[in-house]
Phi, psi and omega in degrees: 000125191284331180232075185297149176290119183261080178263109191256117190245130171267160178302134184265078175222136188283348173261172178297149183295153178290153175288143178290165179302137180093356180288166181295129184291331184260023179297129178300153177288159179305133178087350182281139181293142176095013177298137183289160178280172186301320183282000175258325180201166183288335187278132179234136178247132177235145183306331182266003188299312184289343179268000184287154179294144179263346178222132171202162172236137175243118183243115177292143182304315185287351178274350179293143183276106181192176177269001177297156184279137174274131187234153175215026188248019172234147177227152353269148173234171194277330184231229184271358180171196179205174186239137178236146180279191184293185184296161182303147177065021175218128179292131183290149176287144175077169178227112181303141181203171177202141175279133179231152184235108179231153175295151177305144179156184180262133185230144172264146181241124178241146178228145177244126184207175187258137173228154180202024181098346175268167178279103182241027186292145171213164182236135179264136175244132178213131179062030180083359180254127177257121183278166176297145182301150174237168174057049174276217180293126182215140177287347181275129177258128178135183180271128180223156176269147174215143179272120182280324180154192179239155180209147175266124181248140178265349183157211181305140182206187181236136175263132180226142176248121181256133177280119179235349181269168179276338182266191179275122179278147182230100184258123185257316182199152174236133182237120180246122187217147173271004172277085189294338181267357181288129176255099186294323178299319178294317180298322179296320179288322179296334183288346179295138179254340185249154174300123183305324181296328178278315184296320185295334182246009188301311184291321176300311183296322181295318181291319178296318179296319179295320177297320178298318179297317181297317181293323180294338182275355179292125184291145177263114181285139180255339180226156178307323181297326178297316180290323177300317180293318179296318180296323177296330176282322185290317192299315177293327177291321178293319177299319178295319179296327179279354182082022182250032178231094006280165179295140177301152179292137177276082184285165181307136182284333183048046185285149180211131171270109185287319177198166176236129179256123182267131174239176186298315187242006181198166174246152173241112173273124176270117195234150167228142174209168182250117179281330170223163179305117179085353178266102187270129177253129179256128190216159169240129177250118179267125183234125179298151174252002175248166180075187184246125173289161003283146185264144168299156189225149176240124174271128186238082173292145186256160178273182183291138178085000182253161177229165179298337180265000177293143180299335174301326181270313185291331180299305183289328178294317180294315182293321177299320179296319177298330181274359177099015180245127172287160175205154175239129177239123182233154176289127172295156179298141181082004181226157179060226181288350179262012178276080181233160182303134180095355181252013183293148182294340180297343181283359175313313186289332178284322173301325185299333182299337182246017175089009176251178176199175174304322182293331175301320180284313186295313182291324178294327174301320178292319178301314182285333174298319177290324174303316179297316181299327180294340180278350185264133181289340183271005181244137176264104184285359177267354179232093188230123172249159176223137177208143177195164180238153182059240178299331174289330174291322175301311179301316180300315181303311185280323178298314181295328179284330185272321190252113183290352179286344180287121182277322183212151183224141178225075175290135187234136177052047175213312188296127173206196170263155177295328177298312179294323178300312180289327182296338177296335182073006181273147171265112182273180173303145182307331182304329185290346184261074179291127190305114169074000190293327180287353178281341184227355179205188176216169186299324180297323179286324177298318178294344181275343185302321179287353185307140009263021180299152183302136184213130179228126175258126176251131185226152171261128182293340180248026179276101186289328182284333182226080193302142182295326178300318178292326177296317179298318179295320181295317180294323178296318178298316180293326184302322179299318183286321177297320180297319178300325183267007176082022179233191179208129174272140181251153180219131176229125180248144183231152181280067181220174175266228184268098187198180171222068189276183190303311179301325178292318179295319180296325175295321179295317181303314180295320181294316179298318179300320179290316186288324186256339184230005176077021179290177184289337178094000178288152176306144180246129182300138181283329180070191179261126185251141175262094186262151171293150177295146181300334181266008181290118184291347178297339180273357182268146171285320181249145179294339180274346183081008177222130179247114180294145179241140179287338185230080173292169182300325179298320180291319177302317179296316182295317180297317178297319180296316181294321176297318181294316180297320179299329182274353182286155181296142171278169183301130177088352181288330181227134179290159189294323180297319179293318180296317179298318180295321179298315182294318178304311183292317184297320182265358182051050183294141184287151174218100182236175179293152180280134182281160170271134178290138177260111180284121180267309179226126180267331184228102177203187181208161173228115185051036175093349181268131181293139181218159163241147182238134186231163167231132180244122174269099188276339172202164186307121177088353181250110182242121185257117173290145180213151179236128178258112177272119192263130173258284178205167179300331183271351186293143174301152185249134181226138170260124181248132176222147174210192185279004183256295184080008180272130183303322180276073184236003181088353182296327183300318182289321178295320178296321179295317180297322182278350180070036180243155168268119188239126170267120182254123184213144171255142179288180185305142180085010182230165180065227182296332181256034182298143176220154178307124191299313183293319177300318182295314178299313184295320181294317175298319179304314180299324181279356182084014179256145179260116184302315181299321181288321177295324176291323175298319177298319176305312182296319179295321178296315179297318179303314180293322180293334179299339180297337180276354177277120186307321182295337187252304180058228182263019180292155178299147178227131176259156177252135169239107179255105190265135173087161183295334180288306183289338182299324182297308181288331176298319179294317177296322181300317182281323183287318185269319188257351180047047194278334190237156182280346175194162181208139166246128189223136170138175003280158176210165178289156185259354175203145180293344176294331178298332181297335182292337186244013179210175178253100182273177171303147184303324184289355177286344182278099183247120186300125175055030180300324181287356172283350183224330185196158169244180184303321183300326179293322177291319178299319179300319178291318181294330184284005171293340171245164178307131187220132171238112183227138176257109173267117195276007171221172176249015182304322184299337180296326177279328183277327185229063186298332182288348184266349190300298185295315180300318181289317181293337177280338186255339184225149172279125191228036178267193188302155183303133179285151168292168178299323178294314179300316183297315181293319179295315179298316179298318180297317180293328184283321183254355181291159180290000000 
């Protein structure tokens, strides 16, 4: 069962629980002065211990039996996920519920749910009593606890959640306790180990600091030869980041001029061509009717949300044509006439599994657009400028650096530093996260590759997404290199936000005139333009406004994935040590010193269970809070991780039932240091770091640091990685770092090809992972120790038939264990 009901029960006795067999005979009674510390005996006394509730149930939201959707895409939540009702403004079908068994008595009911200013109210029913709704309209955004009420129970009953609000309800956990004085909201806040001001920005600050370190390591050339050598190093790395190593084949363009639209001073050729086999590009080519061909040309890649017929595009194309410059404006994939199913920008991360990205497609479209222009007698291919704004500025930056045919470049509203880009804390369109590029260079250095060719950066002083301070730094960095090469990079800033408005365009016209025709370079007035209406079908290649493509991005990703999987080693082709080394090198997995655990509280409790609380600094600036739930000195030791990392997650009760000592920790970006998952993954991606591998490293670091805890020392430790989010890093932790003596992991996908057809956890997007391994290779490495893993599909049987029998013989691979099953199996596996 993939989402087991997690009903977590403590012993129902109104006095403190009895010591287990083998406990110290002279252990003081609860509340007695002189109780020994954890490292002296298993028994721990805390002042609140005798006041703790003796009976409670903890029910995870996603464990409720209903048709509501199970979710895992918001952080932080208390356990492995949460449950959401139907779409907004519609009452959801069904009422989530669960049967619970408690001793007769009076119980308080607490619920944890999400609020954000919308009406998300729901009402809890228990023992036939329906409480007043909680979690309605609230100015507070996030998951919070609320007390629903009290009820007298005669015995077993049913818990039900009723949808009463107009919006989508988000139910995370229900806590039923006979501790009527327990304030769960207070306990949740008390459980925090870090200063909230530090914890809330920790991941943001760490990424910005890492970006600063990377930029500081960029060498400063003192002589032209230094820059030549550096550029020779940069270009192949940049090509690899763009997915051009090797360069894609320049297949037939199959170009066609569908029609020609005549204007007073220029013509518009409506064109289609194929940038890759079956990838159709729809374009408009503006050609002057004055002057003498061949004409210098401007390639105009567009930003997100724009089309070739948008006035943002037609304005500059028309004015350039009036000035004697041809230009090509094409629809980016997934936009305009190329807005067809399978071409959405969200597939960036799926392309990444095979070493491609959205930018691989977008920049190659520009390369092939220039290839097409070279076939035309009316175009001068020796005088080529490129300009675009936002996503078009991104395209301009990388296209000009990659293709030496570009004579001049004008990236607009994009160039800044990667540090400033990350410091905004915004999640941009996926295209902006070019794989690994911030790990070895910065935008200013990329802009320097064309030096000494003419280059102009246009910036908005109020552009929050691409800060002006970073633009100034980038231009300064580039300026040193341009000067060495006998050129000069120019920069013009305007009192605007994120745009390419008229004054910026007029600056561009003058610059293009100087760069391609030897003009003075002064801004050129745009004047009044007679433009075609944006809805004019004459600008379309197809009468429907949509051109079907034989090869959407989804198909390109799938074909690349299948080719990559076919090339991977079969079972036995490569020994495990070699495979582990290959994966380490391919993913540039971290290897740092093991941290010392910082003990925060040695004697405390959570709902009556003795705990120790630690913080582990697994890498500079990343501090992971952890809670050690103590059973006894002899109890088996387990490290438990999931997508939450919040101490109030029910793990304490499950550990008690299983009789294990459990360290509960969330990897980076979870629990107290939670960060938006996609932003965190994408930011690491840009830096060349793999979030799943860094989280695996966190777990391995914590495992080694646990040796310094007196209660644990060098005793065996098992891993329990719960849920599809934690399963990814749990598998990497065991496969790469061989960190644990046993592991239960899952559920998770069984091949990265499955990721192409579903929405997996964000950390599953590992750049070019299929260039070195699939899930089966990691499972094979992890199975060197006892392993229980749930692979949630059988797709791998068709893709990797040679692995079926060997893996099934070495690892337990049935359905995902409940937390109780996992802890018991782990305890039996590593116990004495």
